[in-house]
C-alpha positions as CSV (number, residue, x, y, z in Angstrom):
1,X,57.5,115.1,96.2
2,X,61.0,115.2,97.5
3,X,63.6,117.7,96.3
4,X,67.3,118.4,96.8
5,X,67.9,119.9,100.2
6,X,65.0,118.2,102.0
7,X,65.7,116.5,105.3
8,X,64.6,112.8,105.5
9,X,64.9,109.6,107.5
10,X,64.8,105.9,106.3
11,X,62.0,103.6,107.4
12,X,64.1,100.4,107.0
13,X,66.6,101.8,109.4
14,X,64.0,102.8,112.0
15,X,64.4,106.5,111.1
16,X,67.6,106.6,113.1
17,X,69.6,109.1,111.2
18,X,68.6,112.5,109.6
19,X,69.9,113.0,106.1
20,X,69.9,115.8,103.6
21,X,69.0,114.9,100.0
22,X,71.9,115.8,97.7
23,X,70.8,114.1,94.4
24,X,67.7,112.4,92.9
25,X,68.1,110.0,90.0
26,X,64.6,108.6,89.1
27,X,63.7,106.3,92.0
28,X,67.0,106.5,93.8
29,X,67.8,109.3,96.3
30,X,71.3,110.1,97.4
31,X,71.7,111.2,101.0
32,X,74.3,112.9,103.2
33,X,74.1,112.8,107.0
34,X,72.9,116.0,108.6
35,X,75.1,115.4,111.7
36,X,77.2,112.3,110.8
37,X,79.8,112.0,108.1
38,X,77.8,109.3,106.2
39,X,76.8,108.9,102.5
40,X,73.8,106.7,101.8
41,X,71.1,106.1,99.2
42,X,67.6,104.9,99.3
43,X,64.5,104.4,97.2
44,X,62.0,107.2,97.4
45,X,59.3,105.0,99.0
46,X,61.5,104.3,102.0
47,X,62.0,108.0,102.9
48,X,60.1,110.0,105.5
49,X,60.4,113.8,105.4
50,X,61.3,115.4,108.7
51,X,62.2,118.6,110.3
52,X,65.8,119.1,111.2
53,X,66.8,121.4,114.0
54,X,70.5,121.5,114.5
55,X,71.4,120.9,118.2
56,X,73.5,123.5,119.9
57,X,77.0,122.2,119.8
58,X,79.0,122.1,123.0
59,X,82.0,124.3,122.5
60,X,83.0,124.4,126.2
61,X,86.8,124.8,126.8
62,X,88.0,121.8,128.8
63,X,91.7,122.7,129.2
64,X,93.4,122.7,132.5
65,X,96.3,125.1,132.0
66,X,98.3,127.0,134.6
67,X,98.0,130.3,132.9
68,X,99.1,132.2,136.0
69,X,102.6,130.8,135.6
70,X,103.3,129.4,132.1
71,X,102.7,130.4,128.5
72,X,101.5,127.8,126.1
73,X,101.9,127.2,122.3
74,X,99.3,124.6,121.1
75,X,99.7,122.8,117.8
76,X,98.4,124.2,114.5
77,X,95.8,122.3,112.5
78,X,95.3,122.0,108.8
79,X,91.8,120.6,108.1
80,X,90.7,119.5,104.6
81,X,87.1,118.5,104.2
82,X,84.7,117.5,101.4
83,X,81.8,119.1,103.1
84,X,81.8,122.9,103.3
85,X,79.1,123.1,105.9
86,X,80.9,120.6,108.2
87,X,84.1,122.4,107.6
88,X,82.6,125.7,108.8
89,X,81.3,123.9,111.9
90,X,84.7,122.5,112.6
91,X,86.3,125.9,112.1
92,X,84.0,127.4,114.7
93,X,84.9,124.6,117.1
94,X,88.7,125.2,116.6
95,X,88.3,128.9,117.2
96,X,86.2,128.3,120.3
97,X,89.1,126.2,121.6
98,X,91.6,128.8,120.7
99,X,93.3,126.4,118.2
100,X,95.0,128.0,115.2
101,X,93.6,126.4,112.1
102,X,93.7,126.5,108.3
103,X,90.6,125.0,106.7
104,X,90.0,124.0,103.0
105,X,87.1,122.6,101.1
106,X,87.9,120.2,98.2
107,X,86.3,117.5,96.1
108,X,87.6,114.2,97.6
109,X,89.3,113.4,94.3
110,X,91.5,116.4,94.7
111,X,92.8,115.7,98.2
112,X,95.9,113.7,97.1
113,X,97.2,116.2,94.5
114,X,96.7,119.3,96.8
115,X,97.7,118.0,100.3
116,X,101.5,118.5,100.1
117,X,101.2,122.1,98.8
118,X,98.8,122.9,101.7
119,X,101.1,121.4,104.3
120,X,104.1,123.3,102.9
121,X,102.1,126.5,102.8
122,X,100.6,126.3,106.3
123,X,103.3,124.3,108.2
124,X,100.8,122.5,110.5
125,X,101.4,120.2,113.4
126,X,98.2,118.2,112.7
127,X,96.5,117.4,109.4
128,X,92.8,116.4,109.4
129,X,91.5,114.6,106.2
130,X,87.8,114.0,106.4
131,X,84.4,114.2,104.7
132,X,81.9,111.5,104.1
133,X,82.2,107.7,103.5
134,X,80.2,104.5,103.7
135,X,80.8,100.7,104.1
136,X,78.9,98.3,102.0
137,X,78.9,95.1,104.1
138,X,77.6,92.7,101.4
139,X,80.3,93.8,99.0
140,X,83.0,94.4,101.6
141,X,83.6,97.7,99.9
142,X,84.1,101.3,101.0
143,X,82.8,104.4,99.1
144,X,85.6,106.9,99.7
145,X,88.2,105.2,101.9
146,X,90.7,104.7,99.1
147,X,90.9,108.5,98.5
148,X,91.7,109.1,102.2
149,X,94.2,106.2,102.2
150,X,96.1,107.5,99.1
151,X,96.2,111.0,100.7
152,X,97.6,109.6,103.9
153,X,100.3,107.6,102.0
154,X,101.2,110.7,100.1
155,X,101.8,112.6,103.3
156,X,103.8,109.8,104.9
157,X,106.1,109.5,101.9
158,X,107.4,113.0,102.8
159,X,106.7,113.3,106.5
160,X,107.7,110.0,108.0
161,X,107.9,110.8,111.7
162,X,104.5,110.2,113.4
163,X,105.3,112.9,116.0
164,X,106.5,115.6,113.6
165,X,103.2,115.6,111.7
166,X,100.0,114.0,113.2
167,X,97.4,112.7,110.7
168,X,93.7,112.3,111.6
169,X,91.8,110.6,108.7
170,X,88.5,109.1,107.8
171,X,84.7,109.6,108.0
172,X,81.7,107.4,108.8
173,X,82.4,103.6,108.4
174,X,85.8,104.2,106.8
175,X,88.5,101.6,106.4
176,X,90.2,101.8,109.8
177,X,92.9,99.2,109.1
178,X,93.8,100.6,105.7
179,X,94.1,104.2,107.1
180,X,96.2,103.1,110.1
181,X,98.5,101.0,108.0
182,X,98.9,103.9,105.5
183,X,100.3,106.1,108.3
184,X,97.4,107.8,110.1
185,X,97.8,108.6,113.8
186,X,94.1,108.5,114.3
187,X,91.5,106.9,112.0
188,X,87.9,105.9,111.7
189,X,86.2,103.6,112.1
190,X,87.2,100.5,114.1
191,X,83.6,99.1,114.2
192,X,82.4,100.6,110.9
193,X,80.3,102.9,112.9
194,X,79.3,106.5,112.2
195,X,81.2,109.6,113.4
196,X,79.9,113.0,114.3
197,X,80.7,116.0,112.1
198,X,82.9,117.5,114.9
199,X,84.7,114.3,116.0
200,X,87.8,114.8,113.8
201,X,88.1,118.4,115.1
202,X,87.6,117.3,118.7
203,X,90.6,114.9,118.4
204,X,92.7,117.5,116.7
205,X,92.0,120.1,119.4
206,X,92.8,117.6,122.2
207,X,96.0,116.6,120.6
208,X,96.9,120.2,120.0
209,X,96.7,120.8,123.8
210,X,98.6,117.7,124.8
211,X,102.0,118.4,126.4
212,X,105.0,117.7,124.3
213,X,106.9,116.0,127.1
214,X,104.1,113.5,127.9
215,X,102.3,110.7,126.1
216,X,98.8,111.6,125.0
217,X,95.9,110.2,127.0
218,X,94.4,108.4,124.1
219,X,91.4,107.0,126.0
220,X,90.4,110.4,127.2
221,X,90.8,111.9,123.7
222,X,88.6,109.2,122.2
223,X,86.0,109.5,125.0
224,X,85.7,113.2,124.3
225,X,84.3,112.4,120.8
226,X,80.6,111.6,120.3
227,X,81.2,107.9,119.4
228,X,84.3,107.1,121.4
229,X,86.5,104.2,120.4
230,X,83.7,102.8,118.2
231,X,84.2,105.7,115.9
232,X,87.9,106.4,116.1
233,X,91.1,104.7,117.1
234,X,94.7,105.7,117.2
235,X,98.3,105.2,118.3
236,X,100.0,106.6,121.5
237,X,102.5,109.3,120.8
238,X,103.9,112.3,122.6
239,X,101.8,115.5,122.6
240,X,102.8,118.6,120.7
241,X,101.9,121.6,122.9
242,X,105.0,123.5,123.9
243,X,105.0,125.5,127.1
244,X,107.4,127.8,128.8
245,X,108.2,130.2,131.6
246,X,107.6,133.0,132.6
247,X,104.3,134.1,131.2
248,X,104.1,137.8,130.3
249,X,101.0,139.5,131.8
């Protein structure tokens, strides 16, 4: 018998994604992706129990900085997540990349009412708004996208300049058009595909290290993520990393 916390796959989907059981209501089981930011549900008889071994995540530093000559000030990140475990994984990634970050875990319904206070408190250059989502094709409906959209709109009402505050928003299968039209710089998901737990943080770190006097290399940034331009899209803006001379030894 299945229980909350078990790891499972779904027969009807060729066992393609590993999920963790978060709720059981009679014959319906509610699932959360073990590595992707996806919510789903299934009948009990479609589930297969499996062992889940988290793969070692690649935290290699990819920056090409002339640290013998210049000093650098990367952008600061405020990351708000519905999933505490994913939030912790993203925080480890930021720290491995030497990106200053402020991370918070909230129920998605509380994003909108808390976001401005968090921005004013932490004064970030980049805001990441993420968690889990799902797209129901037959109903043309999204599970959580409206919460992300309302939060993005709330930010853009106060911070209108896309270069002064960069917003990365969405989760698996989110409403890409709605998020971009609401004021996000980067959003998921252009093809209603899944995104990896770390994808929003990878984009944030790459933007954090993009020079302020150059346009960001959007194709490279998206290619650094696990699902590329299928999972995320964005607009071309200037980077935000400041740099100067001389560097103090």
